Structures are given as structure tokens and as C-alpha cells.
VEXFI-533086 format. One record per residue: residue number from 1; residue in one letter; x, y negated, z of N, C-alpha, C, O in turn. Coordinates in pm, whole numbers. Each point is the difference from the previous one (the first is absolute). Last residue first. Layout:
R   seq   type      nxx      nyy      nzz     caxx     cayy     cazz      cxx      cyy      czz      oxx      oyy      ozz
R   NUM      A        X        Y        Z        X        Y        Z        X        Y        Z        X        Y        Z
...
This chain:
R   seq   type      nxx      nyy      nzz     caxx     cayy     cazz      cxx      cyy      czz      oxx      oyy      ozz
R   114      N     3901     4900    -6305      120      -55      -64       83      106      -61      105      -29      -58
R   113      F     -521       95      317      -27      -69     -125      123      -64      -64      -14      -65     -103
R   112      I       33      317      521      -81       80      -92      -12      -68     -135       11       66     -103
R   111      R      215     -283      462       76      116      -48      -80       79     -104       57       50      -96
R   110      I     -270     -413      315      105      -49      -91       79      118      -58       30        0     -119
R   109      Y     -355       97      444      -66      -48     -121      105      -47     -101      -13       29     -119
R   108      D      159       91      547      -42      120      -73      -64      -40     -133       23       66     -101
R   107      F       82     -411      394      121       54      -61      -29      131      -73       64       28     -101
R   106      Y     -420     -230      331       44      -89     -105      124       57      -70        8       -1     -122
R   105      N     -185      223      503      -86       17     -117       46      -87     -116       -8       43     -116
R   104      L      237      -89      522       19      136      -51      -85       22     -125       49       55      -99
R   103      C     -102     -465      327      130        9      -67       24      139      -57       50       12     -112
R   102      Y     -445      -84      366       -4      -77     -123      132       14      -76       -1       22     -121
R   101      Y      -29      180      546      -92       65      -93        2      -71     -135        8       64     -104
R   100      R      240     -258      450       59      129      -38      -88       71     -102       50       55      -97
R    99      M     -212     -456      278      112      -24      -90       66      130      -42       40       14     -116
R    98      W     -391        9      431      -50      -45     -130      116      -21      -98      -10       41     -116
R    97      V      112       67      564      -63      115      -67      -46      -40     -139       18       77      -95
R    96      D      154     -422      361      104       98      -34      -57      119      -75       56       43     -101
R    95      S     -358     -364      267       75      -53     -114      114       94      -40       28       15     -119
R    94      V     -286       97      498      -82       10     -122       78      -53     -120       -7       59     -108
R    93      F      216      -96      533      -20      140      -37      -76       12     -132       42       75      -89
R    92      T       11     -505      276      129       54      -45      -15      143      -48       54       37     -105
R    91      T     -430     -237      301       30      -62     -129      131       53      -57        8       30     -120
R    90      L     -130      106      554      -89       60     -100       28      -56     -138        2       75      -98
R    89      T      228     -265      462       44      138      -22      -83       67     -108       54       68      -87
R    88      K     -180     -500      222      129       -4      -69       49      141      -33       47       26     -111
R    87      G     -439      -66      369      -22      -44     -137      128       -6      -81        2       39     -117
R    86      F       22       58      578      -61      112      -71      -24      -36     -146       21       83      -89
R    85      Q      130     -423      372      107       98      -25      -53      121      -76       67       51      -90
R    84      S     -382     -370      223       92      -59      -97      112       97      -36       32       19     -118
R    83      L     -334      100      460      -63        9     -132       89      -59     -108        3       52     -112
R    82      I      145      -90      557       -1      141      -41      -62       16     -138       53       74      -82
R    81      A      -63     -501      274      138       37      -33        8      144      -47       72       31      -95
R    80      L     -487     -185      251       33      -64     -127      143       33      -43       26       21     -119
R    79      V     -171      128      541      -67       75     -107       32      -62     -136       21       73      -97
R    78      L      142     -301      471       65      130       -9      -62       83     -113       73       61      -78
R    77      P     -269     -479      190      127      -13      -75       75      132      -15       64       23     -103
R    76      I     -464       -2      359      -27      -36     -140      130      -25      -77       14       55     -109
R    75      G       -4       39      586      -33      114      -85      -17      -34     -146       44       75      -87
R    74      F       40     -398      450      117       83      -28      -30      109     -103       88       38      -77
R    73      I     -434     -333      201      113      -88      -31      125       81      -34       75      -36      -90
R    72      A     -470      255      242       -8      -41     -141      118      -88      -39       50        9     -112
R    71      Y      -90      123      562       24      118      -82        0      -36     -148       83       48      -77
R    70      V     -210     -375      387      145       24        8       40      117      -89      102       -4      -69
R    69      I     -558      -83      101       67     -111      -67      151       20        0       67      -18     -102
R    68      S     -330      323      339      -18       18     -144       69     -110      -78       58       24     -106
R    67      L      -73      -52      575       97      100      -44      -12       27     -149      100       28      -67
R    66      A     -414     -315      265      133      -62        2      106       97      -49       90      -38      -76
R    65      K     -526      202      122        4     -100     -107      138      -65       -8       56      -18     -108
R    64      G     -140      321      457        5       70     -128        9      -96     -116       70       25      -98
R    63      G     -133     -201      531      134       57      -14       18       73     -132      106       -9      -62
R    62      P     -533     -159      177       92     -108      -38      145       50      -15       74      -48      -86
R    61      T     -479      391       -7       62      -68      113       90     -113      -48       55        8     -110
R    60      R     -288      278     -200      -97      -68       87       67      -83      108      -51     -105       38
R    59      P      198      257     -572       22       25      142      -98      -81       84      -38     -111      -37
R    58      V      -94      289     -457       73     -108       65       25       36      146      -78       74       60
R    57      I     -117      110     -573       52       47      127       84     -112       59       99      -42      -60
R    56      N     -316      -57     -336      -88      108       46       40       47      139      -87       29       83
R    55      G      304     -368     -375      -78      -41      115      -96      105       48      -80      -27       90
R    54      Y      440      -10     -460     -142        1      -32      -86      -49      116     -106      -58      -23
R    53      G      625       61     -109      -81      -64      101     -148       -5      -32      -58     -108       -5
R    52      L      522      196     -228     -134        4      -55      -99      -66       94      -74      -91      -40
R    51      I      576      176       61      -57     -134       -9     -141        1      -60      -43     -101      -56
R    50      Y      349      476      190       -8      -35     -141      -79     -127      -25      -42      -25     -113
R    49      F      117      207      561      128       -2      -70      -13      -56     -141       85      -78      -43
R    48      L     -474      144      305       79     -110       54      134      -11      -72       47     -111      -25
R    47      L     -331      470      -75      -56     -124      -53       80     -120       49       17      -98      -74
R    46      S      101      518      244       34       -9     -142      -56     -126      -63       66      -61      -84
R    45      I     -173      148      535      144      -26      -13       39      -13     -147       78      -88      -36
R    44      Y     -525      208      134       29     -138       42      147      -34      -20       33     -107      -51
R    43      V     -170      550      -27      -53      -89     -103       32     -144       34       42      -77      -87
R    42      F       65      397      407       91       10     -114      -47      -90     -114       82      -62      -68
R    41      K     -361       90      440      122      -73       33      102        8     -113       68      -98      -29
R    40      N     -471      341       -5      -25     -143      -12      125      -82       31       23     -103      -62
R    39      K       -5      567      130       -5      -30     -143      -24     -150      -21       63      -60      -87
R    38      L      -86      216      523      139        4      -45        8      -32     -149       91      -71      -44
R    37      L     -515      120      239       62     -126       40      146       -7      -43       49     -107      -35
R    36      K     -273      506      -49      -67     -105      -75       61     -136       35       27      -80      -90
R    35      F      116      458      328       58       -5     -134      -67     -105      -87       64      -57      -89
R    34      F     -230      117      532      141      -37        5       58      -13     -140       65     -100      -30
R    33      L     -504      265       76        6     -143       26      144      -49        3       30     -107      -53
R    32      F     -104      567       13      -43      -68     -122       10     -150       17       47      -70      -89
R    31      Q       36      331      466      109       16      -97      -35      -71     -130       86      -64      -61
R    30      S     -413       81      396      106      -93       37      119       11      -95       66     -100      -28
R    29      V     -423      400      -37      -45     -137      -23      110      -99       34       24      -93      -77
R    28      I       32      561      163       14      -34     -142      -37     -146      -25       62      -65      -84
R    27      N      122      348      509     -101     -102      -24       19      -54     -142       84      -87      -24
R    26      G      204      418      242     -125       55      -48     -107     -104      -27     -109       37      -44
R    25      Y      487     -186      361       14      124      -75     -138       53      -38      -84       23       87
R    24      Q      162     -543      -36      -13      114       90        5      125      -85      -46        1     -114
R    23      L      178     -564       74      -18      132      -60       -8      107      108       81        4       93
R    22      P     -239     -530      -45      112       92       24      -29      138      -57     -111       52       12
R    21      V      -87     -498     -230      -39       96      103      117       93       24       59       50      -97
R    20      I      -12     -559      -81        3      140      -43      -36       89      117       55      -13      110
R    19      N        1     -475     -105     -135       51      -23       -3      145      -43     -108       55      -22
R    18      G      511     -327      100      -68       27      125     -138       59      -18      -55       56       95
R    17      Y      342     -210     -452       37      133       48      -74       36      128      -17      118       30
R    16      D       20     -526     -347     -116       85       25       36      138       53      -78       94      -17
R    15      I      474     -375     -108     -124      -18      -74      -99      108       39       11      114      -47
R    14      T      426     -111      241      -63     -128       28     -136      -13      -65      -93      -53       61
R    13      T      381      434     -121      -42       -5      139      -72     -129       33      -78       -4       96
R    12      F      252       71     -533     -100      103       29      -49       -8      144     -119       19       27
R    11      I      472     -304     -162     -128      -40      -59     -108      102       33     -111      -38       37
R    10      T      544      143       94      -51     -111       80     -134      -47      -53      -92      -28       77
R     9      G      322      359     -317      -46       52      128      -59     -108       87     -100       22       69
R     8      V      297     -152     -472     -122       76      -26      -56       56      130     -121       -6       23
R     7      Y      535     -215        0     -109      -93      -26     -132       74      -23     -104      -41       52
R     6      F      492      300        1      -34      -65      125     -118      -95      -20      -93       -2       81
R     5      L      276      204     -459      -77       96       79      -41      -58      134     -110       27       49
R     4      A      390     -286     -319     -133       10      -60      -87       98       76     -118      -25       22
R     3      G      567      -14      105      -74     -120       37     -141        2      -56      -94      -41       68
R     2      W      391      379     -188      -48       21      136      -75     -123       49      -94       12       79
R     1      M      288      -37     -503     -106       98       -1      -55       19      141     -121        7       18
């Protein structure tokens, strides 16, 4: 988890971070610009993780591009492993709930009509 946070922090500082206007107290425009660019970075990171790659948001610097490739090499398998485990857990939970519901209703049905 800490490694993932390190990668996200590194990506945020590498991808277009130099173009953000420094925040000044009371300057609403610079705060809006900061959060708009921060939102774009979260969109880019999520698109990079889930292999969608629309191309709407791309890094400008060669370092950002190289770091995105390294980030994707480690991040995509990690997300796939997490999604696989989540799918197994969800399937087990749903099948257990379904079998308990089905078995209880089935045995009640047999008791009533026998």
C-alpha cells in the first residue's frame, strides 16, 4: 500500500505538476485550477490502472511518460490481482447467501407439503 502511495505521489509530481499556479491565500482562481488539475491526475491514474487508455490526458514530459510505463507495469497486475480476489470473495458470499436462502425455503416447502 505504501508503495502504491509513493507511485501516485511520484506520478502527480511528474505529470504536469510544474504548470500549477502556486496557491495563495484567498486566490479562488488558483485554487480552482489546482483542484481541476488534481482531478485530471486522478482520472489519468485510474485510466492507467484499468487499461482503458483513452488518450484524453497524457503526460507531457519524457520523465512522466517513462514513469507512467513503469507505473503501469507494476500497477496493472496489482489491480488485476485485487479484482480477482474481490471476485472470488463476492462469488463465495453470493453463493453462500443464495444456498442458505434456497435451502431454507426448499426444506420449508417439503415440511409443509409432506
